[in-house]
GUPA-486353 format. One line per field, with one value per residue (C-alpha): residue in one letter; x, z, y; residue number from 0. Coordinates in steps of 0.5 Angstrom, whole numbers, padded with zeros to 4 digits, always signed. Layout:
// residues N
residuo	c(A:...)
c1	c(X:...)
c3	c(Z:...)
c2	c(Y:...)
num	c(NUM:...)
// end
This chain:
// residues 501
residuo	c(M:D:N:R:P:D:S:E:M:Q:Q:S:L:P:D:T:Y:P:G:A:A:F:D:V:E:W:Q:Q:L:V:Y:P:S:D:Y:T:N:P:V:P:S:G:K:Y:N:L:V:V:V:G:A:G:P:A:G:L:I:T:A:I:G:S:A:G:L:G:A:R:V:A:L:V:E:R:K:A:M:G:G:D:C:L:N:V:G:C:V:P:S:K:A:I:L:S:A:A:I:R:F:A:G:K:T:D:G:F:S:Q:A:M:A:W:L:R:E:V:R:A:G:I:A:H:H:D:S:V:A:R:Y:N:E:Q:G:V:E:V:H:L:G:E:A:Q:L:T:A:A:G:D:V:E:V:H:T:G:G:S:K:Q:T:L:Q:A:T:R:V:V:I:T:T:G:S:R:A:A:M:P:P:I:P:G:L:Q:E:A:E:P:L:T:N:E:S:V:F:D:L:T:E:Q:P:A:S:M:I:I:I:G:A:G:A:I:G:C:E:L:S:Q:A:F:S:R:L:G:I:K:I:A:L:L:D:I:A:P:R:I:L:A:G:E:E:P:E:A:S:E:V:L:Q:R:S:S:E:A:L:G:V:D:V:R:V:S:A:Q:I:E:R:I:S:V:S:G:A:L:K:T:V:H:F:K:D:G:S:S:I:D:A:E:Q:I:L:V:A:A:G:R:A:P:N:L:E:N:L:N:L:E:A:A:G:V:R:Y:S:K:A:G:I:E:V:D:H:K:L:R:T:S:N:K:K:I:L:A:A:G:D:I:C:S:I:R:K:L:T:H:Y:A:D:A:Q:A:R:I:A:I:A:N:A:L:F:L:P:T:A:S:R:K:G:I:Q:V:P:R:C:T:Y:T:S:P:E:V:A:H:I:G:L:T:K:A:E:A:Q:Q:Q:G:V:K:F:Q:T:W:R:V:E:W:A:D:M:D:R:A:K:A:E:A:D:T:S:G:F:V:E:V:L:T:P:E:G:K:D:K:I:L:G:A:T:I:V:G:A:H:A:G:D:L:L:A:P:L:A:I:M:Q:A:N:G:L:G:L:S:A:A:G:K:A:L:L:P:Y:P:T:R:G:E:Y:L:R:R:L:A:D:Q:Y:N:R:T:R:L:T:P:L:V:A:G:L:M:K:R:W:L:A:W:R:R)
c1	c(+0014:+0016:+0014:+0016:+0021:+0027:+0025:+0027:+0021:+0023:+0029:+0033:+0030:+0031:+0027:+0024:+0022:+0016:+0011:+0014:+0008:+0004:+0010:+0009:+0002:+0002:+0008:+0004:-0002:+0001:+0007:+0005:+0011:+0007:+0004:+0004:+0002:-0004:-0003:-0006:-0011:-0014:-0014:-0015:-0020:-0015:-0008:-0006:+0002:+0003:-0002:-0002:-0008:-0009:-0008:-0012:-0018:-0017:-0017:-0022:-0027:-0026:-0027:-0033:-0036:-0035:-0028:-0023:-0017:-0010:-0006:+0002:+0006:+0013:+0014:+0008:+0000:-0002:+0004:+0007:+0000:-0001:+0006:+0011:+0007:+0000:-0002:+0005:+0006:-0001:-0001:+0006:+0003:-0002:+0002:+0007:+0002:+0000:+0006:+0010:+0015:+0015:+0021:+0019:+0015:+0019:+0018:+0010:+0009:+0013:+0009:+0002:+0004:+0006:-0001:-0005:-0002:-0003:-0010:-0011:-0007:-0013:-0016:-0011:-0009:-0007:-0013:-0018:-0017:-0017:-0023:-0026:-0024:-0018:-0012:-0006:+0001:+0007:+0013:+0017:+0013:+0015:+0012:+0013:+0013:+0006:+0003:+0002:+0006:+0011:+0011:+0018:+0019:+0024:+0027:+0021:+0017:+0009:+0006:-0001:-0004:-0009:-0014:-0012:-0006:-0006:+0001:+0000:+0007:+0007:+0014:+0019:+0023:+0028:+0035:+0038:+0045:+0049:+0056:+0057:+0049:+0049:+0055:+0051:+0046:+0040:+0033:+0027:+0020:+0021:+0026:+0024:+0018:+0023:+0027:+0027:+0032:+0031:+0036:+0038:+0038:+0036:+0037:+0031:+0033:+0027:+0021:+0015:+0009:+0013:+0019:+0015:+0010:+0016:+0020:+0014:+0013:+0020:+0021:+0015:+0018:+0025:+0029:+0033:+0031:+0034:+0029:+0033:+0031:+0034:+0027:+0027:+0021:+0018:+0012:+0014:+0008:+0003:+0001:+0007:+0003:+0002:+0009:+0010:+0005:+0008:+0015:+0013:+0009:+0015:+0020:+0016:+0016:+0024:+0025:+0031:+0029:+0034:+0031:+0035:+0040:+0046:+0049:+0056:+0057:+0056:+0061:+0061:+0065:+0064:+0056:+0055:+0053:+0055:+0052:+0057:+0054:+0057:+0057:+0062:+0058:+0056:+0051:+0051:+0046:+0046:+0041:+0039:+0032:+0031:+0024:+0026:+0021:+0019:+0021:+0017:+0018:+0020:+0025:+0025:+0018:+0021:+0017:+0021:+0019:+0012:+0013:+0011:+0014:+0016:+0021:+0024:+0018:+0014:+0010:+0007:-0001:-0006:-0012:-0016:-0009:-0008:+0000:+0003:+0001:-0007:-0007:-0004:-0006:-0003:-0005:-0003:+0004:+0007:+0004:+0002:+0005:+0001:+0003:-0003:-0007:-0014:-0012:-0009:-0016:-0019:-0015:-0016:-0024:-0022:-0018:-0023:-0028:-0023:-0020:-0026:-0031:-0031:-0026:-0030:-0027:-0022:-0018:-0019:-0022:-0021:-0019:-0014:-0014:-0008:-0007:+0000:-0002:+0002:+0000:-0003:-0005:-0005:-0010:-0011:-0015:-0015:-0010:-0006:-0005:+0002:-0001:-0007:-0003:+0002:-0004:-0007:-0013:-0016:-0019:-0021:-0019:-0024:-0021:-0023:-0018:-0019:-0017:-0024:-0028:-0031:-0030:-0022:-0022:-0025:-0020:-0015:-0012:-0013:-0007:-0008:-0014:-0018:-0017:-0021:-0020:-0026:-0025:-0026:-0034:-0036:-0039:-0034:-0029:-0022:-0018:-0018:-0013:-0014:-0009:-0011:-0014:-0017:-0016:-0016:-0023:-0025:-0023:-0028:-0035:-0030:-0028:-0035:-0038:-0032:-0033:-0041:-0040:-0042:-0040:-0039:-0047:-0049:-0046:-0050:-0056:-0054:-0055:-0049:-0049:-0045:-0040:-0036:-0030:-0035:-0038:-0032:-0037:-0042:-0037:-0034:-0041:-0043:-0037:-0039:-0046:-0044:-0041:-0047:-0050:-0048:-0049:-0056:-0059:-0057:-0060:-0067:-0067:-0066:-0072:-0076:-0075:-0076:-0083:-0085:-0084)
c3	c(-0064:-0058:-0052:-0047:-0042:-0040:-0034:-0030:-0032:-0039:-0038:-0044:-0043:-0047:-0053:-0051:-0044:-0040:-0041:-0046:-0050:-0044:-0043:-0050:-0049:-0042:-0044:-0050:-0045:-0040:-0043:-0051:-0055:-0061:-0056:-0057:-0052:-0053:-0054:-0048:-0050:-0044:-0037:-0033:-0027:-0025:-0026:-0023:-0023:-0022:-0025:-0019:-0015:-0012:-0019:-0023:-0018:-0017:-0025:-0027:-0022:-0023:-0030:-0029:-0025:-0031:-0030:-0035:-0032:-0035:-0032:-0032:-0031:-0032:-0032:-0033:-0032:-0026:-0021:-0017:-0015:-0022:-0025:-0019:-0013:-0011:-0018:-0019:-0012:-0011:-0018:-0016:-0009:-0012:-0017:-0012:-0009:-0016:-0019:-0012:-0013:-0021:-0025:-0029:-0023:-0023:-0030:-0030:-0024:-0027:-0034:-0030:-0027:-0033:-0036:-0030:-0030:-0038:-0037:-0032:-0035:-0040:-0033:-0032:-0040:-0043:-0048:-0043:-0039:-0045:-0047:-0040:-0041:-0038:-0042:-0041:-0042:-0041:-0039:-0033:-0029:-0025:-0022:-0023:-0019:-0021:-0019:-0026:-0029:-0034:-0037:-0040:-0046:-0050:-0050:-0051:-0046:-0045:-0039:-0036:-0033:-0027:-0022:-0018:-0018:-0014:-0013:-0013:-0015:-0010:-0007:-0008:-0005:+0001:+0000:+0007:+0008:+0008:+0006:-0001:-0002:-0008:-0011:-0010:-0015:-0011:-0013:-0011:-0012:-0018:-0021:-0018:-0023:-0029:-0027:-0033:-0030:-0023:-0018:-0014:-0007:-0005:+0001:+0003:+0007:+0011:+0014:+0013:+0009:+0002:+0005:+0008:+0002:-0003:+0002:+0002:-0005:-0008:-0003:-0005:-0012:-0010:-0009:-0002:+0002:+0008:+0011:+0015:+0019:+0024:+0029:+0034:+0030:+0023:+0022:+0027:+0027:+0028:+0035:+0037:+0037:+0030:+0028:+0032:+0028:+0021:+0023:+0024:+0018:+0014:+0017:+0015:+0008:+0008:+0010:+0014:+0018:+0022:+0026:+0030:+0024:+0025:+0018:+0018:+0010:+0004:-0001:-0008:-0011:-0018:-0018:-0010:-0006:+0001:+0007:+0013:+0020:+0026:+0030:+0025:+0021:+0014:+0009:+0001:-0005:-0012:-0011:-0006:-0005:-0001:+0002:+0008:+0007:+0002:+0001:-0002:-0010:-0009:-0013:-0019:-0018:-0016:-0010:-0007:-0013:-0012:-0004:-0002:+0004:+0005:+0009:+0008:+0010:+0004:+0002:+0009:+0008:+0013:+0015:+0008:+0004:+0003:+0002:+0004:-0003:-0003:-0010:-0009:-0006:-0005:-0004:-0003:-0001:-0003:+0004:+0008:+0013:+0011:+0004:+0002:-0005:-0001:+0003:-0003:-0006:+0000:+0000:-0008:-0006:-0001:-0006:-0011:-0006:-0004:-0010:-0014:-0009:-0002:+0003:+0007:+0006:+0011:+0013:+0020:+0024:+0018:+0020:+0015:+0015:+0013:+0010:+0009:+0004:+0007:+0009:+0014:+0012:+0018:+0018:+0022:+0023:+0029:+0035:+0037:+0044:+0045:+0042:+0046:+0052:+0050:+0049:+0056:+0053:+0058:+0054:+0054:+0049:+0046:+0042:+0038:+0036:+0029:+0032:+0036:+0029:+0025:+0018:+0020:+0023:+0016:+0012:+0016:+0017:+0024:+0024:+0027:+0031:+0031:+0037:+0038:+0043:+0046:+0051:+0058:+0060:+0053:+0046:+0041:+0037:+0038:+0034:+0031:+0029:+0024:+0023:+0019:+0012:+0008:+0014:+0009:+0007:+0014:+0017:+0012:+0017:+0023:+0019:+0017:+0024:+0027:+0021:+0023:+0031:+0032:+0037:+0038:+0041:+0034:+0031:+0035:+0032:+0025:+0023:+0020:+0016:+0019:+0018:+0016:+0018:+0019:+0025:+0029:+0029:+0033:+0038:+0039:+0040:+0045:+0049:+0050:+0051:+0057:+0061:+0061:+0065:+0072:+0079:+0079:+0073:+0074:+0081:+0078:+0072:+0077:+0081:+0075:+0073:+0080:+0080:+0073:+0075)
c2	c(+0023:+0020:+0025:+0020:+0022:+0018:+0013:+0008:+0004:+0004:-0001:-0005:-0012:-0018:-0018:-0025:-0027:-0030:-0025:-0020:-0019:-0017:-0012:-0009:-0008:-0005:+0000:+0002:+0004:+0007:+0011:+0010:+0011:+0015:+0020:+0027:+0032:+0037:+0044:+0048:+0053:+0057:+0056:+0050:+0049:+0044:+0042:+0035:+0033:+0026:+0020:+0015:+0013:+0020:+0024:+0019:+0020:+0027:+0028:+0024:+0026:+0033:+0032:+0028:+0034:+0039:+0042:+0043:+0039:+0037:+0031:+0031:+0025:+0024:+0016:+0012:+0013:+0009:+0010:+0005:+0002:-0001:-0001:-0003:-0004:-0007:-0010:-0014:-0016:-0019:-0022:-0025:-0027:-0031:-0034:-0037:-0041:-0044:-0045:-0047:-0053:-0053:-0053:-0047:-0044:-0037:-0036:-0038:-0033:-0027:-0029:-0029:-0022:-0019:-0021:-0019:-0012:-0011:-0013:-0008:-0002:+0000:+0003:+0008:+0009:+0015:+0014:+0012:+0019:+0023:+0020:+0022:+0029:+0029:+0033:+0028:+0031:+0026:+0030:+0033:+0038:+0044:+0049:+0057:+0063:+0064:+0057:+0055:+0048:+0048:+0041:+0039:+0034:+0032:+0039:+0043:+0047:+0048:+0052:+0050:+0056:+0053:+0056:+0050:+0045:+0039:+0035:+0028:+0025:+0020:+0016:+0011:+0006:+0009:+0007:+0006:+0009:+0003:+0003:-0001:-0001:+0003:-0001:-0007:-0005:-0007:-0008:-0004:-0005:-0001:-0006:-0013:-0014:-0014:-0020:-0025:-0030:-0033:-0032:-0037:-0033:-0026:-0022:-0017:-0011:-0009:-0013:-0009:-0011:-0011:-0015:-0020:-0021:-0022:-0026:-0031:-0031:-0032:-0037:-0041:-0040:-0043:-0037:-0038:-0032:-0028:-0023:-0018:-0012:-0007:-0008:-0013:-0016:-0017:-0012:-0008:-0003:-0009:-0012:-0017:-0023:-0022:-0021:-0028:-0031:-0029:-0030:-0037:-0038:-0035:-0039:-0045:-0043:-0043:-0036:-0034:-0029:-0024:-0019:-0014:-0014:-0009:-0009:-0006:-0006:-0009:-0012:-0015:-0021:-0023:-0026:-0025:-0020:-0020:-0017:-0016:-0015:-0011:-0018:-0020:-0025:-0025:-0027:-0027:-0028:-0026:-0021:-0016:-0013:-0006:-0005:-0001:+0005:+0010:+0017:+0022:+0024:+0032:+0033:+0037:+0040:+0047:+0048:+0053:+0058:+0057:+0058:+0051:+0049:+0041:+0037:+0030:+0027:+0031:+0037:+0040:+0041:+0042:+0037:+0040:+0038:+0046:+0047:+0054:+0057:+0058:+0056:+0049:+0043:+0036:+0029:+0022:+0019:+0026:+0029:+0023:+0018:+0012:+0011:+0007:+0007:+0007:+0013:+0016:+0015:+0018:+0024:+0025:+0026:+0031:+0035:+0035:+0038:+0043:+0045:+0046:+0048:+0051:+0048:+0044:+0037:+0034:+0028:+0029:+0023:+0018:+0011:+0008:+0000:-0004:-0011:-0015:-0020:-0026:-0033:-0031:-0024:-0019:-0013:-0008:-0001:+0004:+0004:-0002:-0004:+0000:+0006:+0006:+0005:+0011:+0016:+0014:+0010:+0005:-0001:-0008:-0013:-0018:-0024:-0030:-0036:-0039:-0045:-0045:-0043:-0049:-0046:-0046:-0053:-0055:-0052:-0054:-0047:-0045:-0040:-0033:-0029:-0023:-0018:-0012:-0006:-0002:+0003:+0001:+0001:+0003:+0000:+0003:+0000:+0003:-0002:-0009:-0014:-0020:-0025:-0031:-0033:-0027:-0022:-0016:-0018:-0020:-0013:-0010:-0010:-0008:-0002:+0000:-0001:+0004:+0009:+0009:+0009:+0002:-0002:-0010:-0011:-0008:-0015:-0019:-0017:-0020:-0027:-0030:-0036:-0042:-0044:-0038:-0034:-0028:-0032:-0028:-0022:-0026:-0029:-0022:-0020:-0025:-0024:-0017:-0018:-0023:-0017:-0013:-0019:-0015:-0018:-0014:-0016:-0023:-0023:-0020:-0025:-0031:-0028:-0027:-0034:-0037:-0033:-0036:-0043)
num	c(0:1:2:3:4:5:6:7:8:9:10:11:12:13:14:15:16:17:18:19:20:21:22:23:24:25:26:27:28:29:30:31:32:33:34:35:36:37:38:39:40:41:42:43:44:45:46:47:48:49:50:51:52:53:54:55:56:57:58:59:60:61:62:63:64:65:66:67:68:69:70:71:72:73:74:75:76:77:78:79:80:81:82:83:84:85:86:87:88:89:90:91:92:93:94:95:96:97:98:99:100:101:102:103:104:105:106:107:108:109:110:111:112:113:114:115:116:117:118:119:120:121:122:123:124:125:126:127:128:129:130:131:132:133:134:135:136:137:138:139:140:141:142:143:144:145:146:147:148:149:150:151:152:153:154:155:156:157:158:159:160:161:162:163:164:165:166:167:168:169:170:171:172:173:174:175:176:177:178:179:180:181:182:183:184:185:186:187:188:189:190:191:192:193:194:195:196:197:198:199:200:201:202:203:204:205:206:207:208:209:210:211:212:213:214:215:216:217:218:219:220:221:222:223:224:225:226:227:228:229:230:231:232:233:234:235:236:237:238:239:240:241:242:243:244:245:246:247:248:249:250:251:252:253:254:255:256:257:258:259:260:261:262:263:264:265:266:267:268:269:270:271:272:273:274:275:276:277:278:279:280:281:282:283:284:285:286:287:288:289:290:291:292:293:294:295:296:297:298:299:300:301:302:303:304:305:306:307:308:309:310:311:312:313:314:315:316:317:318:319:320:321:322:323:324:325:326:327:328:329:330:331:332:333:334:335:336:337:338:339:340:341:342:343:344:345:346:347:348:349:350:351:352:353:354:355:356:357:358:359:360:361:362:363:364:365:366:367:368:369:370:371:372:373:374:375:376:377:378:379:380:381:382:383:384:385:386:387:388:389:390:391:392:393:394:395:396:397:398:399:400:401:402:403:404:405:406:407:408:409:410:411:412:413:414:415:416:417:418:419:420:421:422:423:424:425:426:427:428:429:430:431:432:433:434:435:436:437:438:439:440:441:442:443:444:445:446:447:448:449:450:451:452:453:454:455:456:457:458:459:460:461:462:463:464:465:466:467:468:469:470:471:472:473:474:475:476:477:478:479:480:481:482:483:484:485:486:487:488:489:490:491:492:493:494:495:496:497:498:499:500)
// end
């Protein structure tokens, strides 16, 4: 018996295409066709609705503590991250570099993406979670007035009684209100990785992280790319100089970057889709990809019946992730401005603590790092300069250019910089931006230092191997420590050394 719900992810694809066998393997792991939901028996400590990163961690972590847990998923175990987000996008980025310039580069890259996804899927599979003590139910979840969960599958219904419910239904690509966009049948992250034939051209609407990453990947694979954004620069939430460095790099890869792009409408003529701008100009392509933000998956949850307050931004929660119904919590993209897998992970751990025990865990004070995995990468944590200025925070800036680092010179990859903000007169990390190769990895020590209240002087106590990019920490520490040599201290040292001669 097939218990799977209808899903956008279960599309009709050709029987044979690059990586087809890997797709069969992947699909059978994350939404098996022969799966039958277990019969509920008694009350659960926790019912988790949504099997993306937040839901998976909440469910398996709670089961590991001895709780009786049910997990409900309507589309595919692993959520966006495994199926149509982090995993396939990073795989295609890597493959695009390896297969760039090859006549069948696109096919090889897509096959690699599917192989990687299938290889990772067992971690999030239905079978694994059942083995770990989580009862997996495939179907559409709806809340009841009592705060329990109904699972609707193939015309049948089961009720899961719960002491606590955690909603982790995630988000999806937002669709901007552009006339003609729906008629153009645009791709989103949920469909772009299903492409089996290479389009000659593609227009990407939205120059955030997803748009910037895929514009570079597909351009390397021989697709003519135009990257559009209404903002005055790409990656508008990052430091302006980071945006400038990335735009130059993207244009060097052949991406046609158009910022401050005022789209009037979209039309379709035969195989071509045309974006018309308000200034009278236009551009056309075979495909349009929308990467213009995210929208929470609120539909069909019956939130009103359970008394759960929400808005178009998502479910309303307090800092302990509690909703307006004391029985129900939420975690991940469904209730967060920053829609990132690692932040969903952190919130899942808070949800576990507060759902099963006394509600003492909080997301207050969590600094959420982020990285755009382009060439060069752009990574950030904490405040940007604009945010600090808006908050009236006085700060100092410490900076290292990769062009001044020996390892970067040796690799002939000197694009970018490291910049750290500290409060004026204090040794504390307010924010940091790294632009360059491996920026996401290189941000890690700064994130650890910030979380533990350590300043730049602490980095000066460590001996780092030469030549590495990690030496930027010593450079920053040296800059900071030199400011501690005040005129008074310098004068005292000068007299001391004179006396010692």
